[in-house]
C-alpha positions in Angstrom: 58.4 16.4 -20.3 54.7 15.7 -20.0 54.1 19.0 -18.3 55.9 20.8 -21.1 53.8 19.1 -23.8 50.7 19.9 -21.7 51.6 23.6 -21.5 52.1 23.8 -25.2 48.7 22.1 -25.6 47.1 24.6 -23.3 48.6 27.6 -25.3 48.4 26.6 -28.9 44.8 26.4 -30.2 44.0 23.1 -31.9 41.3 22.7 -34.5 39.0 19.7 -34.3 41.5 17.8 -32.1 40.6 14.1 -31.9 41.9 12.1 -29.0 44.8 14.4 -28.2 45.2 13.3 -24.6 46.5 10.0 -23.2 45.5 8.3 -20.0 49.0 8.6 -18.7 49.0 12.4 -19.3 45.6 12.7 -17.5 47.0 10.9 -14.5 50.2 12.9 -14.2 49.5 16.5 -15.4 49.9 19.1 -12.8 50.3 22.4 -14.7 47.1 24.5 -14.4 45.3 25.0 -17.7 42.8 23.5 -20.2 43.9 20.5 -22.2 41.7 19.7 -25.2 40.6 16.3 -26.5 37.9 15.5 -29.1 34.2 16.5 -29.4 34.7 19.7 -27.3 36.0 17.7 -24.4 38.8 19.2 -22.3 40.6 18.5 -19.1 40.7 21.5 -16.7 43.5 21.6 -14.2 43.1 24.1 -11.3 45.9 25.8 -9.4 45.1 23.5 -6.6 46.0 20.5 -8.8 42.4 19.3 -9.0 41.5 17.9 -12.4 38.0 17.8 -13.9 36.4 17.1 -17.2 34.4 19.8 -19.1 32.7 19.7 -22.5 32.1 22.8 -24.6 29.1 22.1 -26.8 26.4 23.9 -28.8 22.9 23.1 -27.5 20.0 24.4 -29.6 22.2 27.2 -31.0 23.7 28.2 -27.7 27.3 27.5 -26.7 27.4 25.8 -23.3 29.8 24.1 -21.0 28.9 20.8 -19.3 30.7 19.6 -16.2 31.4 15.9 -16.5 33.1 15.0 -13.2 36.4 14.7 -11.5 39.2 13.1 -13.6 40.1 10.9 -10.5 36.6 9.3 -10.8 35.9 9.5 -14.5 38.4 7.9 -16.8 39.5 9.4 -20.1 37.7 6.6 -22.0 34.5 7.3 -20.0 34.7 11.0 -20.5 35.2 10.5 -24.3 32.2 8.2 -24.5 29.9 10.6 -22.7 31.2 13.5 -24.7 30.3 11.7 -27.9 26.8 10.8 -26.6 26.2 14.4 -25.6 27.3 15.7 -29.0 25.1 13.2 -30.8 22.1 14.2 -28.7 22.7 17.9 -29.2 23.0 17.5 -33.0 19.7 15.6 -33.0 18.1 18.6 -31.3 18.2 17.2 -27.7 19.5 18.8 -24.6 22.2 16.8 -22.7 21.9 19.2 -19.8 18.2 18.5 -19.3 18.9 14.8 -19.5 21.6 15.2 -16.8 19.2 17.2 -14.6 16.5 14.5 -15.0 19.0 11.8 -14.1 20.0 13.5 -10.9 16.4 14.3 -10.0 15.3 10.7 -10.6 14.1 9.1 -7.3 15.4 6.0 -5.7 13.0 3.1 -5.2 12.6 4.0 -1.5 12.0 7.7 -2.3 9.4 6.7 -5.0 7.7 4.2 -2.6 7.3 6.8 0.1 6.0 9.3 -2.4 3.4 6.8 -3.8 2.4 6.1 -0.2 1.8 9.8 0.4 -0.2 10.2 -2.8 -2.4 7.3 -1.8 -2.8 8.4 1.8 -6.4 9.8 1.3 -7.5 6.4 -0.1 -6.2 4.1 2.7 -9.0 2.3 4.4 -7.4 3.0 7.8 -4.1 3.8 9.5 -3.3 0.1 9.8 -3.5 -0.6 6.0 -1.4 2.6 5.3 1.3 1.5 7.7 1.4 -2.1 6.3 2.2 -0.7 2.8 5.4 0.8 4.0 6.3 -1.7 6.7 6.5 -4.7 4.3 8.6 -2.7 1.9 10.9 -1.5 4.7 11.3 -5.0 5.9 11.8 -6.9 2.6 12.5 -4.5 -0.2 14.4 -1.4 0.9 17.4 -3.3 2.2 17.9 -5.0 -1.2 16.9 -2.3 -3.7 15.9 0.8 -1.8 18.9 2.8 -3.0 18.5 1.9 -6.7 17.1 4.5 -9.0 13.6 3.6 -9.8 14.6 3.4 -13.5 17.3 0.9 -12.7 15.3 -1.7 -10.8 15.4 -5.0 -12.7 13.6 -8.3 -12.6 16.6 -9.7 -11.0 16.3 -7.2 -8.1 12.6 -8.0 -7.6 13.3 -11.7 -7.8 16.1 -11.4 -5.1 13.5 -9.7 -2.8 10.7 -12.2 -3.4 12.4 -15.6 -3.8 13.4 -16.0 -0.1 9.9 -15.5 1.1 7.8 -16.7 -1.8 7.1 -20.2 -0.4 7.9 -19.5 3.3 5.6 -16.5 3.6 3.3 -16.7 0.5 0.7 -14.1 1.5 3.3 -11.6 2.6 5.3 -12.2 -0.6 2.3 -11.6 -2.8 1.6 -8.3 -1.0 5.2 -7.2 -1.4 5.1 -8.0 -5.1 1.8 -6.1 -5.5 3.3 -3.1 -3.6 6.5 -3.1 -5.7 4.2 -3.2 -8.8 2.3 -0.2 -7.5 5.5 1.9 -7.2 6.6 0.7 -10.7 3.3 1.6 -12.3 3.7 5.1 -10.9 7.2 5.3 -12.3 5.9 4.2 -15.7 3.2 6.8 -15.6 5.9 9.4 -15.0 7.9 8.3 -18.0 10.9 6.9 -15.9 10.7 3.4 -17.1 8.8 1.3 -19.7 8.1 -2.0 -17.9 7.0 -3.4 -14.6 9.5 -5.9 -13.3 7.1 -7.1 -10.7 4.9 -8.5 -13.5 7.7 -9.9 -15.6 8.9 -12.4 -13.0 5.8 -14.5 -12.9 7.4 -17.5 -14.7 10.6 -17.3 -12.6 8.8 -18.0 -9.3 7.6 -21.4 -8.3 3.9 -22.1 -8.0 2.5 -21.5 -4.6 0.2 -24.0 -3.0 -3.4 -23.2 -2.0 -2.6 -21.0 1.0 -5.9 -19.4 1.4 -7.1 -19.8 5.0 -10.7 -19.2 5.9 -11.3 -17.5 9.2 -12.3 -20.0 11.9 -16.0 -19.8 12.6 -18.5 -21.2 15.1 -21.4 -23.3 14.0 -24.5 -21.2 14.2 -26.2 -23.6 16.6 -23.3 -23.0 19.0 -23.6 -19.2 19.0 -26.3 -19.1 21.7 -24.0 -21.1 24.0 -21.1 -18.7 23.3 -23.3 -15.7 24.2 -24.3 -17.3 27.5 -20.6 -17.9 28.3 -19.8 -14.3 27.3 -22.5 -12.8 29.5 -21.3 -14.7 32.6 -17.6 -14.0 32.0 -15.5 -11.5 34.1 -14.5 -9.4 31.0 -15.1 -5.7 31.1 -18.7 -4.6 30.4 -17.8 -2.5 27.4 -15.9 -5.4 25.8 -18.7 -7.8 26.3 -21.3 -5.4 24.9 -19.1 -4.7 21.9 -18.5 -8.4 21.1 -22.2 -9.2 21.4 -23.1 -6.3 19.2 -20.6 -7.6 16.6 -22.5 -11.0 16.6 -26.0 -9.6 16.8 -25.5 -7.2 13.8 -23.2 -9.6 11.8 -20.7 -6.7 11.6 -17.0 -6.5 11.1 -15.1 -5.9 14.3 -13.8 -2.5 13.2 -17.3 -1.3 12.3 -18.4 -1.8 15.9 -15.2 -0.8 17.6 -15.1 2.5 15.7 -18.8 3.3 16.0 -19.7 6.8 17.2 -22.9 7.9 18.9 -23.6 10.4 16.2 -24.3 7.5 13.8 -26.9 5.8 16.0 -30.6 6.7 16.3 -32.0 4.6 19.2 -35.5 6.0 18.7 -35.7 4.9 15.0 -33.5 1.8 15.8 -31.1 2.6 12.9 -27.3 2.7 12.9 -26.0 4.6 9.8 -22.3 3.9 9.1 -20.5 6.5 7.1 -18.9 5.6 3.8 -15.3 6.3 5.1 -15.5 3.4 7.5 -17.1 0.9 5.1 -15.2 -1.6 3.0 -17.5 -0.8 0.1 -16.9 3.0 0.6 -20.7 3.5 0.7 -22.9 4.6 3.5 -24.7 1.6 5.1 -27.7 1.5 7.3 -28.1 -1.2 10.0 -31.5 -2.1 11.4 -31.2 -2.5 15.2 -33.0 -5.3 16.8 -34.5 -4.9 20.3 -31.5 -6.6 21.9 -29.1 -4.4 20.0 -31.0 -1.3 21.3 -30.6 -2.8 24.8 -26.9 -3.3 24.3 -26.4 0.3 23.1 -28.4 1.7 26.0 -26.2 -0.1 28.4 -23.1 1.2 26.6 -24.5 4.7 26.8 -24.8 4.4 30.6 -21.1 3.6 30.8 -20.0 6.9 29.3 -21.0 10.3 28.2 -23.1 9.3 25.2 -20.7 11.2 22.9 -17.8 10.2 20.7 -16.9 6.5 20.6 -19.5 4.1 21.6 -16.9 1.6 22.8 -13.8 3.6 23.9 -10.6 1.7 24.9 -8.4 2.1 27.9 -6.5 4.9 26.2 -8.5 8.2 26.2 -9.9 8.9 22.8 -8.9 5.5 21.3 -11.3 2.7 20.5 -11.2 -0.9 21.7 -8.4 -2.7 19.9 -9.2 -5.6 17.6 -6.9 -7.8 19.7 -9.1 -7.2 22.8 -12.1 -8.9 21.2 -10.0 -11.7 19.8 -8.3 -12.4 23.1 -11.7 -12.4 24.9 -13.0 -15.0 22.4 -10.0 -17.3 22.9 -10.0 -16.8 26.7 -13.6 -18.1 26.8 -12.4 -21.4 25.3 -13.5 -20.9 21.7 -10.8 -21.2 19.0 -12.6 -19.1 16.5 -12.1 -15.7 14.9 -14.3 -12.7 15.7 -14.8 -12.2 11.9 -16.0 -15.8 11.8 -19.3 -14.9 13.4 -20.3 -13.3 10.1 -19.9 -16.8 8.6 -22.1 -18.2 11.4 -24.8 -15.7 10.5 -24.5 -16.4 6.7 -24.7 -20.1 7.2 -27.7 -19.7 9.4 -29.5 -17.7 6.7 -28.8 -20.4 4.1 -29.8 -23.4 6.2 -32.5 -22.1 8.6 -34.3 -19.4 6.6 -35.7 -18.7 3.2 -33.8 -15.4 2.9 -32.9 -14.3 -0.6 -29.2 -14.1 -1.2 -29.3 -10.4 -2.1 -30.8 -9.7 1.3 -28.3 -11.7 3.3 -25.4 -10.2 1.3 -26.8 -6.7 2.1 -26.9 -7.6 5.8 -23.2 -8.4 5.6 -22.6 -5.1 3.7 -21.1 -7.0 0.8 -20.8 -5.1 -2.5 -22.2 -6.4 -5.7 -19.2 -7.4 -7.7 -20.8 -7.6 -11.1 -20.7 -4.0 -12.5 -23.7 -4.4 -14.7 -25.8 -5.8 -11.8 -24.5 -3.2 -9.4 -25.7 -0.4 -11.8 -29.3 -1.6 -11.3 -29.0 -2.7 -7.6 -30.3 0.5 -5.9 -32.2 -1.0 -3.0 -30.5 -1.8 0.4 -33.4 -4.2 1.4 -33.6 -2.3 4.7 -37.1 -3.4 5.7 -36.4 -7.0 4.8 -33.1 -6.9 6.7 -34.9 -5.6 9.8 -37.0 -8.8 9.8 -34.0 -10.9 9.1 -31.9 -9.4 12.0 -34.9 -9.7 14.4 -35.0 -13.4 13.5 -31.3 -13.8 14.0 -31.7 -12.3 17.4 -34.5 -14.8 18.1 -32.2 -17.7 17.1 -29.2 -16.7 19.2 -31.4 -15.9 22.2 -34.3 -18.3 22.0 -32.5 -21.1 20.0 -35.5 -22.1 17.8 -35.2 -25.6 16.2 -37.4 -25.2 13.2 -36.7 -23.5 9.9 -37.7 -19.8 10.0 -40.0 -18.6 7.3 -39.3 -14.9 7.1 -42.0 -12.8 5.4 -40.1 -10.8 2.9 -42.8 -9.8 0.6 
C-alpha cells in the first residue's frame, strides 16, 4: 500500500507540499521516483533502491539542487530542518551551497596546526624549536581533539588536554596551551571561529606553583678550577676547546657549536655572528681575547679551516649540546653549560665596575624597553673588548682584587 501511495505521489504534482512524507514511508519505500516534502525537499529513490535527500531551491535567482545525504544516515526530521535553514539563508540573499563547501573545506585542528607550523617555518629559531611545536601537540593534543574541526574545538576540549598535565608537567602544559592558542588565533584570523578557547580556560585551571628553575651555575671564583680540570681531562680536543670558548666568550652553547670559520677574523680578533643564529635576531660582534684566538687557532689545526669550527662525529653536523653537558657532568660539576653565563654576569657585578649596558651587550641580551631600544644604537664593542680581556685574566690568573676597567 505504501508503494502505491508513493507512486501516486511521484506522478501527481503537488503544490507547496508541507510535510507530505512520513518516517515510516521513508524507511520502507522501494519504488524508484521522487517523493516530495516541504520547502523543496524530496526523497529520490534510485532503481538500485538507494534513497537520498535532495532539495530544489532558488539561490540568487538561479534554480539549484542541493544534495543532502543518504536517507539511511539523515533522518526525515534532520532533512526537513536543514531544508528550512537552507531556504531561510537563500531568501536572505545567502548561498547554502557556499556554506556547505566551506564546511567541508574547514580544516581539522591537526590539519590547521600543521599548516600553522608550516607558515611559521621561516621564523623558527632552529630545527629543534620547530620540532617541539609539533611534537608536544602530537603527544598531548592530537589524540584528544586532532580530528575535530577547528571551528568545533571548545573550552572543554582544551581543558581535557591540559588538566592531566597542568600540575604534573607545568612547563610543558603552558607550552601546549600557548601552541593551541597560536592555532586558534590563526583560525580566528581566517574567520573560522570567534574566540580562543585556550584563553577562556584560565579560571578553570588551578594555580601553578612557582616552577621556574634557574640553570645551575658555578661560582665565578670556581671557574678557573673548572678550566684546569677541563684541560687535563681525557675528552676530545674539539670538545674541550668548544667548552672553554663558551666560557671565555660568555656565549650560549649553540652560538659556539654552530660557529663557522667564515664568521671569524683571527687577524682583527672579531667573531661576527649572523642574525639568523642570534636569539635577538640581530648580527652580533664578539671581541676575541688572546686566549680565544689561541683556542680557535688550535681548532683550525684540527680541520680544514672551512665550514663548522667544531664539527661533530657525524660529517657536516656540529657538536651536540648534550656532548658539552655530559662533559661538564663527567668532570664532577653538577652545573649547566648555560650557567657559565651567570658566572660571568655575577663576576662583572661583584668584581668589576662595568656598566650594566656593557655586561648585557657582552651577553647579547636585547634591550626589552622599546623606547630605550630605539635610542640604544651602540654595541659597546671597545668597552666589551676590555671587559672580555679582564674576564680572561680572572679565569686564567685568578686575581683577588676588584678590577677597575677603564671604560671611558
